[in-house]
C-alpha positions in Angstrom: -163.6 -3.7 17.5 -162.6 -0.3 16.6 -165.1 2.4 17.1 -164.1 5.4 14.8 -165.8 8.7 15.7 -165.6 11.0 12.9 -166.5 14.6 14.0 -168.8 16.7 11.9 -169.5 20.4 12.4 -169.3 22.5 9.5 -169.8 21.5 5.9 -166.4 20.7 4.5 -165.7 19.6 0.9 -163.1 17.0 1.8 -165.3 14.9 4.3 -166.6 12.5 1.8 -163.1 11.9 0.5 -161.6 11.3 3.9 -164.3 8.8 5.0 -163.9 6.9 2.1 -160.1 6.4 2.2 -160.5 5.7 6.0 -163.1 3.1 5.2 -160.8 1.5 2.4 -157.8 1.4 5.2 -160.0 -0.4 7.8 -161.3 -2.8 5.1 -157.6 -3.3 3.8 -156.5 -3.9 7.4 -159.3 -6.4 8.0 -160.1 -5.0 11.5 -163.6 -5.3 12.9 -165.0 -1.7 13.2 -167.9 0.5 13.4 -167.7 4.2 11.7 -169.7 6.9 13.6 -170.3 9.9 11.6 -171.2 12.4 14.4 -172.9 15.8 13.4 -172.5 17.8 16.6 -175.6 20.0 16.1 -173.6 21.3 13.0 -174.7 21.9 9.6 -177.5 19.5 8.4 -176.5 19.9 4.9 -173.3 17.8 5.5 -175.5 14.6 5.3 -176.1 15.4 1.6 -172.4 14.9 1.2 -172.0 11.6 2.6 -175.2 9.7 2.7 -173.9 7.3 0.0 -171.4 6.1 2.5 -174.1 5.2 5.2 -174.4 1.4 5.3 -174.7 -1.3 8.4 -171.0 -0.4 9.5 -171.1 3.3 8.8 -174.1 5.2 11.0 -174.9 8.8 10.9 -176.0 10.6 13.9 -177.4 14.1 14.3 -177.2 15.7 17.5 -179.6 18.2 18.9 -177.1 19.1 21.8 -173.9 20.5 21.0 -171.3 18.6 22.9 -168.3 20.2 21.5 -169.5 24.0 22.6 -168.8 25.3 19.1 -165.8 23.3 18.1 -165.7 19.7 15.7 -164.7 17.3 18.4 -168.3 16.8 20.1 -168.6 13.4 18.9 -165.7 12.4 21.1 -168.2 12.7 24.0 -171.5 12.8 22.3 -170.9 9.6 20.5 -169.9 7.5 23.3 -173.5 6.0 23.7 -173.0 4.7 20.3 -169.7 3.2 20.6 -169.8 -0.7 20.5 -166.0 -1.1 20.4 -163.3 -1.5 23.0 -160.9 0.7 21.1 -161.9 4.3 20.3 -160.5 6.5 17.5 -161.6 10.0 17.5 -160.9 11.7 14.3 -161.0 15.2 12.7 -163.3 16.0 9.8 -160.8 15.8 7.0 -157.7 13.8 7.9 -156.8 10.5 6.3 -155.8 7.4 7.9 -153.7 4.3 6.5 -154.1 0.6 6.9 -150.8 0.7 8.9 -152.3 2.8 11.3 -155.1 0.7 12.1 -153.1 -2.4 12.0 -150.5 -1.5 14.3 -153.0 0.3 16.6 -155.0 -2.9 17.1 -152.1 -5.1 17.3 -150.4 -3.0 20.1 -153.6 -2.6 22.2 -153.9 -6.3 22.2 -151.3 -5.8 25.0 -153.2 -5.7 28.4 -150.6 -3.2 29.8 -150.9 -0.9 27.0 -153.9 1.7 27.0 -153.3 4.0 23.9 -151.4 3.9 20.8 -150.4 7.3 19.1 -148.7 7.5 15.8 -146.6 10.3 13.9 -148.6 11.9 11.0 -147.6 13.5 7.8 -148.8 17.1 7.3 -150.5 17.5 3.8 -152.2 20.7 2.0 -155.9 20.6 0.9 -155.2 18.2 -1.9 -153.1 15.7 0.2 -149.8 16.7 -1.4 -147.4 15.7 1.5 -145.2 18.3 3.2 -143.2 16.1 5.7 -143.5 14.6 9.1 -145.6 16.4 12.0 -142.9 15.2 14.4 -139.3 14.6 13.8 -138.8 10.9 13.1 -135.9 10.7 15.4 -138.1 11.9 18.3 -139.0 8.5 20.0 -140.3 9.2 23.7 -141.0 6.3 25.9 -144.6 6.0 27.1 -144.0 3.0 29.0 -143.0 5.2 31.8 -146.1 7.4 32.0 -145.2 9.4 34.9 -141.7 10.3 33.7 -143.3 11.4 30.4 -145.9 13.5 32.5 -143.0 15.3 34.3 -141.5 16.1 31.0 -144.6 17.3 29.4 -145.4 19.8 32.4 -141.7 20.8 33.2 -141.9 19.4 36.8 -139.0 20.8 38.6 -138.6 20.3 42.2 -142.0 18.9 42.5 -143.8 21.9 40.9 -145.6 22.0 37.5 -144.3 24.7 35.4 -145.9 24.3 32.0 -149.0 22.6 30.0 -147.8 20.8 27.2 -148.5 17.9 24.7 -146.5 15.7 22.5 -149.3 13.7 21.1 -151.3 14.3 18.0 -155.0 13.9 18.7 -156.3 12.5 15.4 -153.4 10.1 15.3 -154.4 8.4 18.6 -156.4 5.5 19.5 -157.0 4.1 23.2 -158.9 1.5 25.1 -162.5 2.4 26.1 -161.8 1.1 29.5 -160.0 4.3 30.2 -163.4 5.9 30.7 -163.9 3.7 33.7 -160.4 4.3 35.0 -160.1 8.0 34.7 -163.5 9.3 33.2 -164.5 10.7 30.1 -162.8 13.7 28.0 -163.9 17.0 29.4 -164.8 19.1 26.5 -166.8 21.5 28.4 -164.2 22.9 30.4 -161.1 22.4 27.8 -162.8 22.5 24.3 -160.2 22.3 21.8 -157.3 21.2 24.3 -159.5 18.4 25.9 -157.4 15.8 24.0 -154.2 17.4 25.6 -155.9 17.5 29.1 -157.2 13.7 28.5 -153.6 12.5 27.4 -152.1 14.1 30.5 -154.8 12.5 32.9 -153.8 9.1 31.4 -149.9 9.7 32.1 -150.9 11.3 35.6 -152.8 8.0 36.4 -149.8 5.9 35.4 -151.2 4.2 32.4 -148.8 3.1 29.7 -149.2 3.5 25.9 -146.9 3.3 23.0 -145.8 6.0 20.4 -144.9 5.0 16.9 -142.7 7.5 15.1 -143.6 6.4 11.8 -145.8 8.9 10.1 -148.8 6.6 9.1 -151.7 9.0 8.7 -152.2 12.4 6.8 -153.1 15.7 8.8 -155.0 17.8 6.3 -154.3 21.5 6.7 -157.0 23.6 5.0 -159.2 26.6 5.8 -161.4 24.2 7.6 -159.1 23.1 10.0 -159.7 23.3 13.7 -156.0 24.1 14.4 -156.5 27.3 12.2 -159.2 28.6 14.9 -156.4 29.4 17.5 -157.4 30.6 20.9 -156.2 27.5 22.9 -153.9 29.5 24.9 -156.6 30.0 27.6 -157.5 26.4 27.9 -153.8 25.6 28.3 -153.5 27.8 31.3 -156.6 26.2 32.7 -154.9 22.9 32.2 -152.0 24.2 33.9 -153.6 25.5 37.0 -155.7 22.1 37.2 -152.4 20.0 37.1 -150.7 22.3 39.6 -153.5 21.1 42.0 -153.5 17.3 40.8 -149.9 16.9 40.9 -149.6 18.5 44.6 -152.3 16.1 45.7 -150.4 13.1 44.1 -147.3 14.0 45.9 -148.9 14.2 49.2 
């Protein structure tokens, strides 16, 4: 089963549309799923916009504790007690996913040696007018060699970590829930909006394999409500860099 965690925080006119499209994609893909609408101590009025979508498979949960520390992605950790599936997909508020995204992801993660699936996306405007792929199609990294990818991400030279980088798109990534048992949960408290970057890095550092699909099979909607417009991630990237300098040094000893 796929457990989709749809993060809610600030009222957004595109949320209902995104949820409806995503539910259509899941139904068309004929995958077993649950859809968790997780309001992370955000605007309570959001429920008025989405209450028509709640049913046996689509649950709404309002949290009295703010897991995201002021950003939208608090459901990534807050919704975990509600998760029933063995695959987790943590989404933004207003992005849209296709049948192929879910079909491919579920098929890939049937492989016992693979722990995550990440797909390229298409950048769109608020009305979902497509503006092109987020990552060049010709970019096809090999995540079956996780430590090699880690070295490329973190610019490891002479066994020294030189930078913090990320080449996976957070909304376009699904992963096996068993990773929580192997490497722990995402750390939103420390890394906030960069928690996805840190979590993918942790997966690679611990040498768990994944698969990247260069085909853009989901839509990243850029609007005034987008988390990426908030900025301020530089300090968290520095925190990640310092953290992984220590972790890499320990790994090499």
